[in-house]
MMTF fields as JSON, N, C-alpha, C and O atoms, coordinates in Angstrom:
{
  "mmtfVersion": "1.0.0",
  "mmtfProducer": "UNKNOWN",
  "numBonds": 395,
  "numAtoms": 396,
  "numGroups": 99,
  "numChains": 1,
  "numModels": 1,
  "chainsPerModel": [1],
  "groupsPerChain": [99],
  "chainIdList": ["A"],
  "bondAtomList": [4, 2, 8, 6, 12, 10, 16, 14, 20, 18, 24, 22, 28, 26, 32, 30, 36, 34, 40, 38, 44, 42, 48, 46, 52, 50, 56, 54, 60, 58, 64, 62, 68, 66, 72, 70, 76, 74, 80, 78, 84, 82, 88, 86, 92, 90, 96, 94, 100, 98, 104, 102, 108, 106, 112, 110, 116, 114, 120, 118, 124, 122, 128, 126, 132, 130, 136, 134, 140, 138, 144, 142, 148, 146, 152, 150, 156, 154, 160, 158, 164, 162, 168, 166, 172, 170, 176, 174, 180, 178, 184, 182, 188, 186, 192, 190, 196, 194, 200, 198, 204, 202, 208, 206, 212, 210, 216, 214, 220, 218, 224, 222, 228, 226, 232, 230, 236, 234, 240, 238, 244, 242, 248, 246, 252, 250, 256, 254, 260, 258, 264, 262, 268, 266, 272, 270, 276, 274, 280, 278, 284, 282, 288, 286, 292, 290, 296, 294, 300, 298, 304, 302, 308, 306, 312, 310, 316, 314, 320, 318, 324, 322, 328, 326, 332, 330, 336, 334, 340, 338, 344, 342, 348, 346, 352, 350, 356, 354, 360, 358, 364, 362, 368, 366, 372, 370, 376, 374, 380, 378, 384, 382, 388, 386, 392, 390],
  "bondOrderList": [1, 1, 1, 1, 1, 1, 1, 1, 1, 1, 1, 1, 1, 1, 1, 1, 1, 1, 1, 1, 1, 1, 1, 1, 1, 1, 1, 1, 1, 1, 1, 1, 1, 1, 1, 1, 1, 1, 1, 1, 1, 1, 1, 1, 1, 1, 1, 1, 1, 1, 1, 1, 1, 1, 1, 1, 1, 1, 1, 1, 1, 1, 1, 1, 1, 1, 1, 1, 1, 1, 1, 1, 1, 1, 1, 1, 1, 1, 1, 1, 1, 1, 1, 1, 1, 1, 1, 1, 1, 1, 1, 1, 1, 1, 1, 1, 1, 1],
  "groupList": [{"groupName": "MET", "atomNameList": ["N", "CA", "C", "O"], "elementList": ["N", "C", "C", "O"], "formalChargeList": [0, 0, 0, 0], "bondAtomList": [1, 0, 2, 1, 3, 2], "bondOrderList": [1, 1, 2], "singleLetterCode": "M", "chemCompType": "L-PEPTIDE LINKING"}, {"groupName": "PRO", "atomNameList": ["N", "CA", "C", "O"], "elementList": ["N", "C", "C", "O"], "formalChargeList": [0, 0, 0, 0], "bondAtomList": [1, 0, 2, 1, 3, 2], "bondOrderList": [1, 1, 2], "singleLetterCode": "P", "chemCompType": "L-PEPTIDE LINKING"}, {"groupName": "LYS", "atomNameList": ["N", "CA", "C", "O"], "elementList": ["N", "C", "C", "O"], "formalChargeList": [0, 0, 0, 0], "bondAtomList": [1, 0, 2, 1, 3, 2], "bondOrderList": [1, 1, 2], "singleLetterCode": "K", "chemCompType": "L-PEPTIDE LINKING"}, {"groupName": "VAL", "atomNameList": ["N", "CA", "C", "O"], "elementList": ["N", "C", "C", "O"], "formalChargeList": [0, 0, 0, 0], "bondAtomList": [1, 0, 2, 1, 3, 2], "bondOrderList": [1, 1, 2], "singleLetterCode": "V", "chemCompType": "L-PEPTIDE LINKING"}, {"groupName": "ILE", "atomNameList": ["N", "CA", "C", "O"], "elementList": ["N", "C", "C", "O"], "formalChargeList": [0, 0, 0, 0], "bondAtomList": [1, 0, 2, 1, 3, 2], "bondOrderList": [1, 1, 2], "singleLetterCode": "I", "chemCompType": "L-PEPTIDE LINKING"}, {"groupName": "SER", "atomNameList": ["N", "CA", "C", "O"], "elementList": ["N", "C", "C", "O"], "formalChargeList": [0, 0, 0, 0], "bondAtomList": [1, 0, 2, 1, 3, 2], "bondOrderList": [1, 1, 2], "singleLetterCode": "S", "chemCompType": "L-PEPTIDE LINKING"}, {"groupName": "ALA", "atomNameList": ["N", "CA", "C", "O"], "elementList": ["N", "C", "C", "O"], "formalChargeList": [0, 0, 0, 0], "bondAtomList": [1, 0, 2, 1, 3, 2], "bondOrderList": [1, 1, 2], "singleLetterCode": "A", "chemCompType": "L-PEPTIDE LINKING"}, {"groupName": "THR", "atomNameList": ["N", "CA", "C", "O"], "elementList": ["N", "C", "C", "O"], "formalChargeList": [0, 0, 0, 0], "bondAtomList": [1, 0, 2, 1, 3, 2], "bondOrderList": [1, 1, 2], "singleLetterCode": "T", "chemCompType": "L-PEPTIDE LINKING"}, {"groupName": "ASP", "atomNameList": ["N", "CA", "C", "O"], "elementList": ["N", "C", "C", "O"], "formalChargeList": [0, 0, 0, 0], "bondAtomList": [1, 0, 2, 1, 3, 2], "bondOrderList": [1, 1, 2], "singleLetterCode": "D", "chemCompType": "L-PEPTIDE LINKING"}, {"groupName": "ASN", "atomNameList": ["N", "CA", "C", "O"], "elementList": ["N", "C", "C", "O"], "formalChargeList": [0, 0, 0, 0], "bondAtomList": [1, 0, 2, 1, 3, 2], "bondOrderList": [1, 1, 2], "singleLetterCode": "N", "chemCompType": "L-PEPTIDE LINKING"}, {"groupName": "PHE", "atomNameList": ["N", "CA", "C", "O"], "elementList": ["N", "C", "C", "O"], "formalChargeList": [0, 0, 0, 0], "bondAtomList": [1, 0, 2, 1, 3, 2], "bondOrderList": [1, 1, 2], "singleLetterCode": "F", "chemCompType": "L-PEPTIDE LINKING"}, {"groupName": "GLY", "atomNameList": ["N", "CA", "C", "O"], "elementList": ["N", "C", "C", "O"], "formalChargeList": [0, 0, 0, 0], "bondAtomList": [1, 0, 2, 1, 3, 2], "bondOrderList": [1, 1, 2], "singleLetterCode": "G", "chemCompType": "PEPTIDE LINKING"}, {"groupName": "LEU", "atomNameList": ["N", "CA", "C", "O"], "elementList": ["N", "C", "C", "O"], "formalChargeList": [0, 0, 0, 0], "bondAtomList": [1, 0, 2, 1, 3, 2], "bondOrderList": [1, 1, 2], "singleLetterCode": "L", "chemCompType": "L-PEPTIDE LINKING"}, {"groupName": "GLU", "atomNameList": ["N", "CA", "C", "O"], "elementList": ["N", "C", "C", "O"], "formalChargeList": [0, 0, 0, 0], "bondAtomList": [1, 0, 2, 1, 3, 2], "bondOrderList": [1, 1, 2], "singleLetterCode": "E", "chemCompType": "L-PEPTIDE LINKING"}, {"groupName": "GLN", "atomNameList": ["N", "CA", "C", "O"], "elementList": ["N", "C", "C", "O"], "formalChargeList": [0, 0, 0, 0], "bondAtomList": [1, 0, 2, 1, 3, 2], "bondOrderList": [1, 1, 2], "singleLetterCode": "Q", "chemCompType": "L-PEPTIDE LINKING"}, {"groupName": "ARG", "atomNameList": ["N", "CA", "C", "O"], "elementList": ["N", "C", "C", "O"], "formalChargeList": [0, 0, 0, 0], "bondAtomList": [1, 0, 2, 1, 3, 2], "bondOrderList": [1, 1, 2], "singleLetterCode": "R", "chemCompType": "L-PEPTIDE LINKING"}, {"groupName": "TYR", "atomNameList": ["N", "CA", "C", "O"], "elementList": ["N", "C", "C", "O"], "formalChargeList": [0, 0, 0, 0], "bondAtomList": [1, 0, 2, 1, 3, 2], "bondOrderList": [1, 1, 2], "singleLetterCode": "Y", "chemCompType": "L-PEPTIDE LINKING"}],
  "groupTypeList": [0, 1, 2, 3, 4, 5, 6, 7, 8, 6, 6, 9, 2, 10, 11, 11, 12, 3, 13, 13, 6, 6, 14, 11, 15, 5, 12, 10, 3, 4, 7, 15, 0, 11, 2, 6, 14, 6, 3, 3, 12, 11, 3, 13, 15, 16, 15, 13, 4, 0, 13, 13, 12, 13, 4, 7, 14, 13, 13, 2, 8, 5, 2, 3, 15, 6, 6, 12, 2, 13, 6, 15, 2, 8, 3, 13, 12, 11, 15, 3, 0, 5, 13, 13, 13, 10, 8, 2, 13, 10, 11, 10, 9, 13, 13, 7, 12, 2, 13],
  "groupIdList": [1, 2, 3, 4, 5, 6, 7, 8, 9, 10, 11, 12, 13, 14, 15, 16, 17, 18, 19, 20, 21, 22, 23, 24, 25, 26, 27, 28, 29, 30, 31, 32, 33, 34, 35, 36, 37, 38, 39, 40, 41, 42, 43, 44, 45, 46, 47, 48, 49, 50, 51, 52, 53, 54, 55, 56, 57, 58, 59, 60, 61, 62, 63, 64, 65, 66, 67, 68, 69, 70, 71, 72, 73, 74, 75, 76, 77, 78, 79, 80, 81, 82, 83, 84, 85, 86, 87, 88, 89, 90, 91, 92, 93, 94, 95, 96, 97, 98, 99],
  "secStructList": [7, 7, 3, 3, 3, 3, 2, 2, 2, 2, 2, 2, 6, 2, 2, 2, 2, 2, 2, 2, 2, 2, 6, 6, 1, 7, 7, 3, 3, 3, 3, 3, 6, 6, 3, 3, 3, 3, 3, 3, 7, 7, 2, 2, 2, 2, 2, 2, 2, 2, 2, 2, 2, 2, 2, 2, 2, 2, 2, 2, 1, 2, 2, 2, 2, 2, 2, 2, 2, 2, 2, 2, 2, 2, 2, 2, 6, 6, 7, 7, 7, 7, 2, 2, 2, 2, 2, 2, 2, 2, 6, 7, 7, 2, 2, 2, 2, 2, 7],
  "xCoordList": [252.799, 253.734, 254.931, 254.738, 256.137, 257.312, 257.536, 257.208, 258.105, 258.517, 259.99, 260.793, 260.347, 261.732, 262.352, 261.794, 263.539, 264.205, 265.714, 266.258, 266.377, 267.827, 268.532, 267.977, 269.739, 270.527, 270.768, 270.755, 270.985, 271.204, 269.968, 270.063, 268.801, 267.554, 267.282, 266.828, 267.56, 267.341, 268.206, 267.75, 269.458, 270.361, 269.839, 269.889, 269.347, 268.843, 267.534, 267.225, 266.76, 265.429, 265.319, 264.217, 266.463, 266.465, 265.531, 264.815, 265.528, 264.639, 263.19, 262.456, 262.771, 261.39, 261.079, 259.985, 262.04, 261.854, 261.649, 260.749, 262.512, 262.416, 261.057, 260.402, 260.643, 259.352, 258.199, 257.331, 258.206, 257.14, 257.132, 256.069, 258.314, 258.422, 258.002, 257.296, 258.428, 258.111, 256.609, 256.091, 255.923, 254.473, 253.721, 252.492, 254.466, 253.842, 253.187, 252.433, 253.47, 252.833, 253.527, 252.894, 254.828, 255.584, 256.739, 257.168, 257.218, 258.507, 259.239, 258.637, 260.552, 261.347, 262.401, 263.038, 262.574, 263.672, 264.674, 264.359, 265.879, 266.929, 267.768, 268.227, 267.956, 268.723, 270.027, 270.155, 270.981, 272.241, 272.502, 272.499, 272.724, 272.959, 271.802, 272.014, 270.575, 269.398, 269.128, 268.161, 269.968, 269.781, 269.413, 269.999, 268.448, 268.024, 269.195, 269.848, 269.456, 270.581, 270.166, 270.836, 269.058, 268.648, 267.159, 266.519, 266.63, 265.221, 265.111, 265.825, 264.214, 263.902, 262.444, 261.559, 262.199, 260.841, 260.74, 261.746, 259.524, 259.297, 259.528, 259.485, 259.772, 260.058, 258.875, 259.071, 257.676, 256.505, 256.403, 256.156, 256.59, 256.539, 257.674, 257.479, 258.856, 259.992, 259.644, 259.904, 259.058, 258.677, 257.651, 257.737, 256.682, 255.683, 256.347, 256.029, 257.262, 257.96, 258.763, 258.748, 259.47, 260.277, 259.39, 259.759, 258.239, 257.321, 256.791, 256.715, 256.428, 255.96, 257.051, 256.772, 258.273, 259.396, 259.605, 259.825, 259.537, 259.712, 258.631, 258.919, 257.395, 256.294, 256.527, 256.328, 256.946, 257.212, 258.311, 258.199, 259.375, 260.473, 260.023, 260.411, 259.204, 258.712, 257.84, 257.894, 257.036, 256.152, 256.933, 256.418, 258.156, 258.991, 259.597, 260.03, 259.631, 260.2, 259.215, 258.065, 259.662, 258.767, 258.202, 257.051, 258.969, 258.465, 257.363, 256.364, 257.538, 256.515, 255.256, 254.148, 255.422, 254.256, 253.501, 252.27, 254.218, 253.57, 252.822, 251.704, 253.423, 252.772, 251.522, 250.504, 251.58, 250.408, 249.293, 248.118, 249.667, 248.677, 247.976, 246.753, 248.759, 248.194, 247.303, 246.239, 247.735, 246.945, 245.616, 244.581, 245.641, 244.391, 243.427, 242.219, 243.983, 243.146, 242.536, 241.358, 243.313, 242.797, 241.626, 240.613, 241.766, 240.696, 239.452, 238.341, 239.639, 238.511, 237.77, 236.544, 238.522, 237.928, 237.46, 236.974, 237.611, 237.154, 238.08, 237.692, 239.302, 240.27, 240.978, 242.152, 240.237, 240.746, 240.382, 239.532, 241.022, 240.675, 240.73, 241.411, 239.993, 239.986, 241.309, 242.093, 241.538, 242.744, 242.77, 243.82, 241.616, 241.531, 241.854, 242.564, 241.335, 241.62, 243.109, 243.708, 243.69, 245.114, 245.949, 246.848, 245.635, 246.373, 246.278, 247.268, 245.08, 244.881, 245.67, 246.341, 245.592, 246.266, 247.788, 248.454, 248.328, 249.778, 250.322, 251.504, 249.462, 249.907, 250.232, 251.023, 249.658, 249.876, 248.863, 247.688, 249.33, 248.447, 249.051, 250.115, 248.402, 248.889, 250.322, 251.12, 250.644, 251.999, 253.059, 254.108, 252.793, 253.797, 253.953, 255.025, 252.886, 252.969, 253.745, 254.237, 253.864, 254.62, 256.12, 256.901, 256.532, 257.958, 258.668, 259.87],
  "yCoordList": [220.244, 221.157, 220.355, 219.387, 220.722, 219.981, 220.156, 221.182, 219.116, 219.182, 219.56, 218.967, 220.538, 220.99, 220.294, 220.286, 219.7, 218.945, 219.174, 219.266, 219.262, 219.476, 218.208, 217.113, 218.361, 217.221, 216.235, 215.023, 216.736, 215.86, 215.02, 213.806, 215.671, 214.937, 213.965, 212.844, 214.397, 213.532, 212.281, 211.179, 212.457, 211.308, 210.34, 209.125, 210.871, 210.031, 209.329, 208.278, 209.918, 209.39, 208.973, 208.903, 208.695, 208.52, 207.412, 207.593, 206.278, 205.18, 205.6, 205.264, 206.329, 206.811, 207.829, 207.826, 208.707, 209.702, 209.013, 209.356, 208.026, 207.303, 206.605, 206.662, 205.96, 205.259, 206.228, 205.963, 207.337, 208.34, 208.918, 209.093, 209.214, 209.771, 208.726, 209.051, 207.483, 206.421, 206.179, 205.835, 206.356, 206.162, 207.386, 207.382, 208.436, 209.64, 210.517, 211.432, 210.243, 211.031, 212.357, 213.32, 212.42, 213.639, 213.815, 212.879, 215.032, 215.314, 216.196, 217.018, 216.017, 216.66, 217.565, 217.212, 218.731, 219.623, 219.485, 219.748, 219.073, 218.865, 220.144, 220.656, 220.647, 221.892, 221.63, 220.686, 222.491, 222.505, 223.968, 224.815, 224.254, 225.629, 226.542, 227.709, 225.996, 226.774, 227.001, 227.679, 226.443, 226.632, 225.306, 224.266, 225.352, 224.152, 223.611, 224.352, 222.307, 221.676, 220.514, 220.23, 219.83, 218.643, 218.411, 219.009, 217.511, 217.152, 215.633, 214.96, 215.108, 213.678, 213.551, 214.092, 212.831, 212.606, 211.213, 210.61, 210.706, 209.377, 209.326, 210.344, 208.127, 207.922, 208.342, 208.96, 208.022, 208.392, 209.901, 210.401, 210.631, 212.099, 212.624, 213.567, 212.02, 212.41, 212.234, 213.119, 211.092, 210.84, 211.858, 212.331, 212.194, 213.203, 214.545, 215.204, 214.935, 216.212, 216.207, 217.189, 215.107, 215.015, 215.053, 215.667, 214.408, 214.446, 215.861, 216.326, 216.537, 217.923, 218.813, 219.679, 218.604, 219.386, 219.131, 220.068, 217.878, 217.539, 218.197, 218.732, 218.154, 218.785, 220.287, 220.88, 220.899, 222.337, 222.693, 223.672, 221.89, 222.145, 221.975, 222.756, 220.953, 220.735, 221.9, 222.309, 222.431, 223.543, 224.803, 225.671, 224.91, 226.065, 225.938, 226.934, 224.737, 224.478, 224.976, 224.539, 225.883, 226.48, 225.436, 225.559, 224.418, 223.369, 222.564, 222.22, 222.269, 221.523, 222.373, 221.875, 223.66, 224.551, 224.627, 224.598, 224.723, 224.784, 223.492, 223.528, 222.358, 221.069, 220.931, 220.426, 221.372, 221.321, 222.227, 221.863, 223.412, 224.343, 223.715, 223.79, 223.095, 222.44, 221.266, 221.06, 220.5, 219.355, 219.811, 219.189, 220.895, 221.415, 221.869, 221.653, 222.504, 222.945, 221.736, 221.763, 220.687, 219.463, 218.903, 218.499, 218.881, 218.366, 219.24, 218.728, 220.559, 221.486, 221.291, 221.395, 221.006, 220.844, 219.416, 219.109, 218.559, 217.18, 216.307, 215.221, 216.775, 215.976, 215.011, 215.179, 214.006, 213.001, 211.622, 211.491, 210.593, 209.231, 208.346, 208.641, 207.252, 206.308, 205.54, 205.603, 204.828, 204.009, 202.944, 202.656, 202.376, 201.351, 201.951, 201.338, 203.148, 203.817, 204.15, 204.001, 204.595, 204.919, 203.679, 203.713, 202.584, 201.336, 200.883, 200.456, 200.981, 200.555, 201.458, 200.967, 202.762, 203.705, 203.554, 203.69, 203.274, 203.211, 201.782, 201.573, 200.814, 199.426, 198.732, 197.788, 199.161, 198.473, 197.34, 197.488, 196.223, 195.123, 194.399, 194.787, 193.364, 192.645, 192.164, 192.231, 191.678, 191.157, 192.255, 192.085, 193.371, 194.457, 195.111, 195.62, 195.1, 195.717, 194.862, 195.379, 193.559, 192.663, 192.796, 192.464, 193.27, 193.366, 194.439, 194.637],
  "zCoordList": [135.339, 135.953, 136.469, 137.204, 136.111, 136.582, 138.085, 138.679, 138.66, 140.051, 140.068, 139.348, 140.88, 140.982, 142.181, 143.277, 141.942, 142.995, 142.886, 141.785, 144.025, 144.01, 143.538, 143.624, 143.045, 142.58, 143.72, 143.504, 144.904, 146.06, 146.345, 146.526, 146.386, 146.608, 145.467, 145.693, 144.247, 143.089, 143.176, 142.87, 143.595, 143.726, 144.787, 144.601, 145.882, 146.972, 146.636, 147.198, 145.711, 145.389, 143.921, 143.377, 143.276, 141.832, 141.354, 140.369, 142.031, 141.629, 141.61, 140.68, 142.621, 142.685, 141.608, 141.043, 141.32, 140.26, 138.92, 138.154, 138.654, 137.385, 137.288, 136.248, 138.351, 138.362, 138.091, 137.259, 138.799, 138.64, 137.227, 136.633, 136.688, 135.343, 134.306, 133.35, 134.489, 133.534, 133.449, 132.387, 134.549, 134.563, 134.063, 133.994, 133.712, 133.17, 134.22, 133.887, 135.486, 136.547, 136.779, 137.212, 136.496, 136.798, 135.827, 135.152, 135.783, 135.168, 136.149, 136.84, 136.204, 137.238, 136.619, 135.626, 137.217, 136.878, 138.014, 139.175, 137.662, 138.649, 138.715, 137.694, 139.935, 140.112, 140.844, 141.624, 140.569, 141.312, 141.625, 140.732, 142.884, 143.337, 142.908, 142.578, 142.918, 142.603, 141.135, 140.787, 140.249, 138.804, 138.141, 138.444, 137.243, 136.516, 135.703, 134.969, 135.841, 135.163, 134.27, 133.278, 134.612, 133.862, 134.063, 134.928, 133.224, 133.302, 133.271, 132.527, 134.083, 134.054, 133.651, 134.313, 132.558, 132.11, 131.528, 131.157, 131.448, 130.909, 129.408, 128.717, 128.927, 127.51, 126.639, 125.593, 127.049, 126.235, 126.088, 124.991, 127.181, 127.107, 126.232, 125.465, 126.343, 125.508, 124.036, 123.221, 123.697, 122.298, 121.805, 120.671, 122.655, 122.287, 121.993, 121.002, 122.857, 122.679, 121.388, 120.646, 121.109, 119.895, 118.646, 117.645, 118.7, 117.565, 117.34, 116.203, 118.419, 118.315, 117.733, 116.904, 118.16, 117.652, 116.164, 115.395, 115.762, 114.35, 113.494, 112.424, 113.969, 113.232, 113.134, 112.073, 114.227, 114.235, 113.238, 112.5, 113.223, 112.296, 110.844, 109.975, 110.583, 109.228, 108.771, 107.611, 109.692, 109.344, 108.989, 108.284, 109.464, 109.135, 107.739, 107.159, 107.206, 105.879, 104.816, 104.782, 103.958, 102.962, 102.006, 101.585, 101.653, 100.757, 101.432, 100.799, 102.692, 103.433, 103.561, 103.366, 103.89, 104.004, 102.687, 102.68, 101.571, 100.26, 99.964, 99.449, 100.281, 100.05, 100.909, 100.435, 102.169, 103.038, 102.531, 102.577, 102.047, 101.508, 100.309, 100.184, 99.429, 98.245, 98.652, 98.068, 99.647, 100.106, 100.707, 100.468, 101.485, 102.057, 100.963, 101.054, 99.924, 98.812, 98.103, 97.748, 97.895, 97.278, 98.08, 97.508, 99.405, 100.255, 100.129, 99.994, 100.173, 100.041, 98.723, 98.669, 97.661, 96.333, 96.06, 94.971, 97.05, 96.897, 96.068, 95.636, 95.843, 95.079, 96.022, 96.35, 96.443, 97.373, 96.853, 95.972, 97.393, 97.013, 98.241, 99.223, 98.155, 99.265, 99.286, 98.339, 100.361, 100.466, 99.362, 98.788, 99.082, 98.03, 96.661, 95.865, 96.39, 95.116, 95.005, 93.94, 96.098, 96.124, 95.814, 94.974, 96.506, 96.285, 94.829, 94.235, 94.265, 92.868, 91.917, 91.009, 92.123, 91.235, 91.27, 90.243, 92.441, 92.573, 92.636, 92.908, 92.385, 92.258, 93.553, 93.56, 94.636, 95.898, 96.062, 95.725, 96.577, 96.929, 98.114, 98.596, 98.59, 99.772, 99.606, 100.54, 98.409, 98.176, 98.212, 98.832, 97.556, 97.532, 98.897, 99.226, 99.693, 101.009, 102.003, 103.006, 101.74, 102.617, 102.4, 103.292, 101.249, 100.91, 101.684, 101.506]
}
């Protein structure tokens, strides 16, 4: 649950807000005149949100949805291969993976 804090309080306590957010303990909604204006959150939480957003956007793409549907069907039908089989089939080895 976000903590709501005024811009004045946020300015006075900014170092502490950053520390708390960076440690993942809190996220803050900064208000001005009673209206939400900004958010302070830690980098890890930001990355999680961006990844979730990217996945959501990809799921809206009809080509991605079709590919996922086909992939799920392949798994259901047992049309899968191990990592070693994949590497062999597509010519990957230790040397090519280092490049």
